[in-house]
C-alpha positions in Angstrom: 111.4 112.4 154.7 110.6 109.2 155.9 112.7 106.3 156.3 112.7 102.4 157.9 116.1 101.8 159.7 116.9 98.5 160.4 120.0 96.6 162.0 121.7 93.0 162.6 124.0 93.7 165.4 126.2 91.1 166.8 127.6 91.9 169.9 124.6 92.8 172.7 126.8 95.8 173.9 127.2 97.5 170.6 123.6 96.2 170.0 121.7 97.9 173.2 123.8 101.2 172.3 122.5 101.3 168.6 118.9 100.2 170.2 119.1 103.5 172.0 120.3 105.8 170.1 117.3 105.1 167.3 114.7 104.7 170.7 115.7 108.5 170.8 115.1 109.3 166.9 112.0 107.4 165.9 109.8 104.5 166.3 110.6 101.0 167.1 108.2 99.1 164.4 110.2 95.9 165.3 112.6 94.4 167.3 115.3 95.4 165.5 113.4 98.2 163.0 112.4 102.3 163.8 110.5 104.0 161.2 112.1 107.5 161.4 111.7 111.1 159.6 114.1 113.5 159.5 116.1 116.0 156.8 118.6 114.4 154.9 121.2 116.4 157.1 120.1 114.7 160.4 119.5 111.4 158.4 123.9 111.6 157.6 124.5 113.2 161.4 122.5 109.6 162.7 124.3 107.4 160.4 127.7 108.1 161.3 126.5 108.1 165.1 125.6 104.7 164.5 128.5 103.2 162.5 131.1 104.7 165.3 129.4 102.5 167.7 129.3 99.1 165.1 131.8 96.9 163.9 132.0 97.3 160.3 133.3 93.6 159.7 130.5 92.2 162.0 127.2 94.6 161.6 124.8 95.7 159.7 122.6 99.1 159.3 120.0 99.6 156.4 118.1 103.0 156.1 115.6 102.6 153.3 113.6 105.6 152.9 110.2 105.6 152.0 108.9 108.0 149.9 105.4 109.1 150.1 104.5 107.2 146.6 106.4 104.0 148.0 104.7 103.9 151.5 101.1 104.0 149.0 102.8 100.9 147.6 103.5 99.1 150.9 101.2 95.4 151.4 100.6 94.7 155.1 99.0 91.5 156.1 97.9 90.3 159.8 97.0 93.0 162.0 99.9 95.5 161.4 99.0 99.3 160.1 101.5 101.9 158.4 103.1 104.2 161.1 102.4 107.6 160.1 104.9 110.4 162.3 103.7 113.5 162.7 106.4 116.1 162.5 106.8 119.2 164.8 108.4 122.2 164.8 110.0 123.7 168.2 109.3 127.5 168.4 
């Protein structure tokens, strides 16, 4: 499944930590927006790791599922394009 993950982190150290974690898992499309593709189990693990790094009273993390039907309805203006992540299996 594809997801758009974005965040609003108040403290620079926590922000850097969350960004580095997401850079390992997906493609940065804006400063605090990442496209990722992973199973629901992997997503659950990622969310647990991210929540452990933030202050839940000050910071926010949003995870938006992007089903194939939803992706068809995305409106893009300007020079933007919808990224299509390729899924690979390592054997």
